[in-house]
C-alpha positions in Angstrom: 15.4 28.5 -51.4 17.2 25.8 -49.4 20.5 24.3 -50.9 19.9 21.9 -53.4 20.8 18.6 -53.2 23.2 18.5 -55.8 21.2 16.0 -58.1 24.2 15.9 -60.5 26.3 14.3 -58.1 29.8 16.5 -58.4 32.3 17.5 -57.8 34.3 14.5 -56.1 35.8 14.3 -52.7 39.0 16.4 -54.5 36.9 18.7 -56.3 37.0 17.3 -59.8 33.9 17.1 -62.2 35.4 14.2 -64.2 39.3 15.3 -65.2 38.4 19.3 -64.4 38.4 21.2 -61.4 40.6 20.4 -58.2 42.9 22.9 -56.5 46.3 24.3 -57.9 47.1 26.7 -55.6 50.1 27.7 -53.5 50.6 26.2 -50.4 49.9 29.3 -48.1 46.0 28.9 -49.3 45.6 25.2 -48.8 44.4 25.1 -45.5 42.6 28.1 -46.0 40.7 26.1 -48.9 40.3 23.4 -46.5 38.6 25.0 -43.6 36.4 26.9 -46.4 35.4 23.6 -47.6 34.7 21.9 -43.8 33.2 25.4 -42.8 30.7 25.5 -45.9 29.6 21.3 -45.5 29.1 21.9 -42.0 27.1 25.5 -42.4 24.9 24.3 -45.1 23.0 21.9 -43.0 22.1 24.9 -40.5 18.5 25.7 -40.6 19.5 29.1 -39.5 21.8 29.6 -42.3 19.2 28.7 -45.0 16.6 31.1 -42.8 18.8 33.7 -43.2 19.3 33.2 -46.5 15.9 32.9 -47.8 14.6 36.1 -46.1 17.6 37.8 -47.8 16.7 36.3 -50.9 13.3 37.4 -50.7 13.2 40.5 -49.1 16.3 42.0 -50.0 17.2 40.4 -53.2 13.7 40.3 -55.0 13.3 36.5 -55.4 11.6 35.0 -57.3 12.0 36.3 -60.1 9.7 36.1 -63.1 9.5 33.5 -66.0 8.1 35.8 -68.5 6.4 34.8 -71.6 7.5 36.8 -74.2 4.8 36.7 -76.8 6.4 38.9 -79.2 9.2 37.5 -79.5 7.7 33.8 -79.8 6.1 35.4 -82.5 9.0 36.1 -84.6 10.7 33.1 -83.6 8.2 30.4 -84.4 8.3 28.7 -80.9 6.8 29.1 -77.5 9.7 31.6 -75.7 9.9 32.5 -71.9 12.7 34.6 -70.0 13.9 34.2 -67.0 13.7 37.7 -66.0 17.5 37.9 -63.5 17.6 41.4 -64.6 14.9 42.0 -62.3 17.3 40.9 -59.0 18.2 43.6 -57.3 21.6 45.1 -58.2 19.8 44.4 -61.7 21.9 40.2 -62.1 22.0 37.3 -61.1 25.2 38.0 -59.2 23.1 39.2 -55.8 22.0 35.5 -55.5 25.9 34.4 -55.0 27.1 37.4 -53.1 24.4 37.0 -50.5 25.5 33.2 -50.1 28.7 34.0 -49.8 28.6 37.1 -47.5 26.5 35.2 -45.0 29.4 32.6 -45.5 32.1 34.8 -44.6 29.9 36.0 -41.7 29.5 32.5 -40.2 33.3 32.1 -40.9 34.2 35.2 -38.6 35.7 37.2 -41.5 34.6 40.7 -41.7 36.8 42.1 -44.4 35.5 40.7 -48.4 37.5 41.2 -51.5 36.5 40.3 -54.9 37.0 40.7 -58.6 34.8 42.3 -61.0 34.5 42.2 -65.0 31.1 43.7 -65.9 31.3 45.3 -62.6 27.8 43.4 -61.3 29.6 41.0 -59.3 31.4 44.1 -57.4 28.3 46.1 -57.4 26.6 42.8 -55.8 29.4 42.4 -53.5 29.6 46.0 -52.8 25.6 46.0 -51.8 25.8 42.8 -49.5 28.4 44.3 -47.6 27.1 47.4 -47.0 24.2 45.6 -46.0 26.0 43.1 -43.4 28.5 45.8 -42.2 31.4 44.3 -43.6 34.8 46.0 -45.2 34.8 45.6 -49.0 37.4 45.6 -51.7 36.8 45.1 -55.4 39.6 44.3 -58.0 38.4 45.5 -61.7 40.7 45.7 -64.7 41.5 48.9 -65.6 39.8 48.7 -69.3 36.6 47.3 -67.5 36.6 50.4 -65.1 36.6 52.5 -68.2 34.3 50.3 -69.8 31.6 50.0 -67.3 32.0 53.8 -65.2 28.7 53.6 -63.9 28.8 50.4 -62.1 32.7 51.7 -60.5 30.6 54.5 -59.3 27.9 52.4 -57.5 30.6 50.4 -56.1 32.2 53.2 -54.9 28.6 54.8 -53.3 28.4 51.8 -51.6 31.7 52.2 -49.6 33.8 49.8 -51.4 37.5 50.3 -52.4 37.8 49.5 -56.0 41.4 49.0 -57.0 42.2 49.4 -60.7 44.5 46.9 -62.2 46.6 47.8 -64.9 48.6 44.3 -65.2 48.2 42.1 -68.8 45.1 43.1 -70.4 43.8 44.8 -67.8 40.3 43.1 -68.0 39.0 40.0 -65.3 41.7 37.8 -65.7 43.7 40.2 -64.2 41.3 41.5 -61.6 41.2 37.9 -60.4 45.0 37.5 -59.9 45.4 40.6 -57.9 42.6 39.2 -56.3 44.2 35.8 -55.4 47.6 37.9 -54.4 45.5 39.8 -52.0 43.7 36.9 -50.1 47.3 35.3 -50.2 48.7 38.1 -47.8 45.3 38.8 -45.9 44.0 35.0 -45.4 43.3 35.3 -41.7 40.9 38.1 -41.7 39.9 38.1 -45.4 37.2 36.1 -47.6 37.6 36.0 -50.9 33.8 36.2 -52.7 34.6 34.5 -56.0 31.9 35.6 -58.7 31.9 32.9 -60.9 31.8 29.0 -61.2 35.6 29.1 -61.6 38.6 29.1 -59.2 39.9 26.1 -57.1 37.6 23.7 -55.0 35.0 24.3 -53.4 34.4 27.5 -55.3 32.9 26.4 -58.4 30.5 23.9 -56.2 29.6 26.7 -53.6 29.0 29.4 -56.4 26.9 27.1 -58.3 24.8 25.8 -55.0 23.9 29.4 -54.6 23.0 30.3 -58.3 20.9 27.1 -59.0 17.9 29.3 -57.2 17.9 30.2 -60.7 16.8 26.8 -62.3 14.9 25.5 -59.5 12.6 28.2 -60.1 12.6 28.4 -63.4 11.5 24.5 -63.5 8.6 25.4 -60.9 7.5 27.9 -63.1 7.5 26.2 -66.6 5.8 23.1 -65.0 3.3 25.4 -63.5 2.8 27.6 -66.6 3.3 24.9 -69.2 3.1 21.2 -67.5 5.9 20.1 -69.1 9.8 21.3 -69.0 11.2 23.3 -71.6 12.7 21.7 -74.9 15.9 23.9 -74.8 17.7 26.3 -72.2 19.7 29.1 -73.3 22.2 31.1 -71.5 25.4 33.1 -71.9 29.1 31.4 -70.9 32.3 33.6 -69.5 33.3 31.9 -66.4 29.5 30.6 -66.7 27.8 31.0 -63.3 24.2 31.9 -64.6 24.4 29.3 -66.9 25.1 26.4 -64.6 22.4 28.4 -62.3 20.0 27.7 -64.8 20.9 24.3 -65.8 21.6 22.8 -62.8 18.0 21.6 -61.9 17.3 20.5 -65.2 20.5 18.3 -65.8 18.5 15.1 -64.8 15.8 16.0 -67.5 15.9 15.5 -71.1 16.2 19.1 -71.8 18.9 20.7 -73.8 21.4 22.9 -72.1 22.9 25.3 -74.6 25.7 27.7 -73.3 26.5 30.9 -75.8 30.0 32.1 -75.6 31.9 35.2 -77.0 32.9 35.0 -80.5 33.7 38.8 -80.5 35.1 39.9 -83.8 36.9 37.3 -85.4 38.3 33.8 -84.7 42.1 34.2 -84.4 43.6 34.4 -80.7 42.9 37.4 -79.0 39.7 38.4 -80.8 37.3 36.5 -78.9 36.5 34.9 -75.7 35.3 31.2 -76.4 37.2 29.1 -74.6 34.5 25.7 -75.0 34.3 26.3 -78.5 38.2 27.3 -79.3 40.1 26.5 -76.2 41.7 23.3 -74.6 42.5 22.0 -71.4 45.0 23.7 -69.0 45.3 25.0 -65.6 43.8 29.0 -64.8 43.4 30.2 -61.5 43.6 27.3 -59.4 41.6 24.8 -61.8 42.1 22.6 -64.6 39.5 23.6 -67.6 39.3 24.6 -70.9 41.1 27.8 -71.6 42.5 30.0 -74.3 46.4 30.0 -74.9 48.9 30.4 -77.1 51.6 28.2 -78.0 54.2 28.5 -75.7 51.3 27.5 -73.1 51.1 31.7 -71.9 47.2 32.3 -71.2 45.8 34.3 -74.4 44.5 37.4 -74.7 40.6 37.5 -74.9 38.0 40.1 -76.4 34.5 40.6 -76.1 32.0 43.6 -76.2 30.5 41.9 -73.2 32.9 42.8 -70.1 31.3 39.7 -68.0 32.5 37.5 -70.7 35.7 38.8 -71.5 37.8 35.9 -69.5 40.0 33.2 -71.4 38.3 30.4 -69.3 35.2 28.5 -68.1 33.9 26.9 -64.9 35.5 23.1 -64.4 31.3 22.0 -64.3 30.7 23.4 -68.0 34.1 21.5 -69.1 32.8 18.3 -68.1 29.2 18.5 -69.3 30.8 19.3 -73.0 32.9 16.6 -72.0 29.8 14.3 -71.2 28.2 15.9 -73.6 25.0 17.1 -71.6 25.5 20.0 -72.5 26.4 22.0 -75.9 28.2 25.6 -76.3 28.9 28.0 -79.5 29.7 31.0 -80.0 28.1 33.9 -81.3 30.0 37.3 -82.5 29.8 41.0 -81.2 28.0 42.4 -83.8 25.1 39.2 -83.6 24.9 40.2 -79.4 24.5 43.8 -80.3 21.5 42.9 -82.9 20.1 40.7 -80.5 20.2 43.6 -77.7 18.2 45.9 -79.9 16.0 43.0 -81.4 14.7 42.1 -77.3 14.6 45.8 -76.6 12.6 46.8 -79.3 10.2 43.4 -79.5 9.7 43.1 -75.7 10.5 46.6 -74.0 13.6 44.6 -72.0 17.1 45.8 -72.9 19.3 42.7 -71.9 22.9 43.7 -70.5 25.6 42.6 -73.3 26.3 39.5 -71.6 22.9 38.2 -71.7 22.2 39.7 -75.6 24.8 36.8 -76.4 22.1 34.3 -75.2 19.0 35.8 -76.9 21.7 35.8 -80.2 22.3 32.3 -79.5 18.5 31.2 -79.8 17.7 33.8 -82.7 20.7 31.8 -84.4 19.1 28.5 -83.9 15.3 29.4 -84.1 14.6 27.5 -87.4 15.6 24.2 -85.3 11.9 24.6 -83.0 8.2 23.8 -83.6 5.7 26.3 -82.8 4.8 23.8 -79.9 8.3 23.6 -78.7 9.4 25.4 -75.2 12.4 27.5 -75.1 14.3 29.4 -71.8 16.2 32.1 -71.9 18.1 33.2 -69.3 18.2 37.3 -69.1 21.0 37.2 -66.7 21.2 41.0 -66.2 19.8 44.1 -67.4 21.5 46.3 -70.1 21.1 50.0 -68.0 25.1 49.5 -67.5 25.9 49.5 -71.0 23.6 52.0 -72.7 26.3 54.5 -71.9 28.4 52.7 -74.4 25.7 52.4 -76.7 25.0 56.3 -76.5 28.9 56.9 -76.7 29.4 54.7 -79.9 26.4 55.7 -81.7 24.7 52.0 -81.7 
C-alpha cells in the first residue's frame, strides 16, 4: 500500500494538469502551500511514513476492501459486474483513506490542529475519527443545509470530539463550508493543517488527495486480474469533487479500460437544479484552482442541487477536467430520481444499500447496461454505504 509512482505523469511543477489546476490563493497562504508541497515530497519517500500508513490502512481503516462479484446485478444487467466495496471501510466510505494519509502528514509537519470541510458528512466523520486516534484538535465546517440533511453524521463527529461549525452563508452547502475552512486556515496557518476532502483546491491538494485515494484503483486492478485474468472494459464512479473517482481511475489510466464518471443531474437542466460541472459547466476559477465549474452569466458561482450532499458542489477536481479534455474519461449525469431508483435496485438485488452518492454510479451503469455483452467486465465503485441516507428515506417515505 505504498504511494503510487504516478503513472499519469501529472501535475507539472506549477500544479497544472494541462490547463487545469494551479494556485489561485491569497498571498498569505502561498508559503503554507509551498511548505506543504516540499514537505509532502520529502515525507512520501520516507519508509517509516509508508509503514505507518500501511499499518493504519490495514488495522484501522480495514483495507483491502473486497472486489465483490454482484451475481444478481450481473444477471439483470447482462454482463459481469463487480462492486469495489469502499462502503466497508471504517467510517463507511472511501474518505478514511485520504484522512489517514493527510493526518499522518500533518503530524510529520508538526501541526496539532486539523480543520476540514464536509458535505455528506463522511469526510467530516473520517477526519474526526483519525483526529481522535492521533490525539489532534479537530474543527469541521459544514453547511447548515447539509447539517440538516446529515444529522446522524453530525452527531458522530461531535461524539468523536470534533467541533462542528455550521455555515449559514450562501447556499449553506459544501461550497460555503470550504470557503469558511479556507478563511480559518488563513487566520491560523501557523498551527493548523487544512485536511481537504476531495481532489480539489490549490496545488498540491489535488495531487495529495489523489495519491492517498489511489489505493482503491491499485487494489481493484490486482483483484480483478486475480479473479478474471483481465482488466475490465469499463469502470463507473460518481463525481462531485471527484476523489473516489480519481482514486479508482488512476491505476487504469495507462490501460484501455473506459473510465466513466457520473455526475448529479438533480431535478433538471437549468442552473440551480443540478451539480453537473463537467457535463454542463465551463472553465473558471474556484477554490484556488482552474477547473470546470457552474456559473451564472455575471461570472458568479451558480447555486447547485443534488439529493446526494456529497455531490452538491459547483466545481470538480482539475485532473477530472483534464481527463475530460483529453477524452481519456467520459462524464455524464443522472437525475435524483434515477439515483433513488438505483439505490433501491441495488439494495434489493444484492443486499447492499449504497450511499446516495454511490447510487449515482450504479444508476449511470444501469442506464448504459445495454452497451455491454455477456462476457464484458464492469466495475462500479461503491464509495460509501447508505446508512447515512436511510433517515432521509424514512422521513420522506421513499
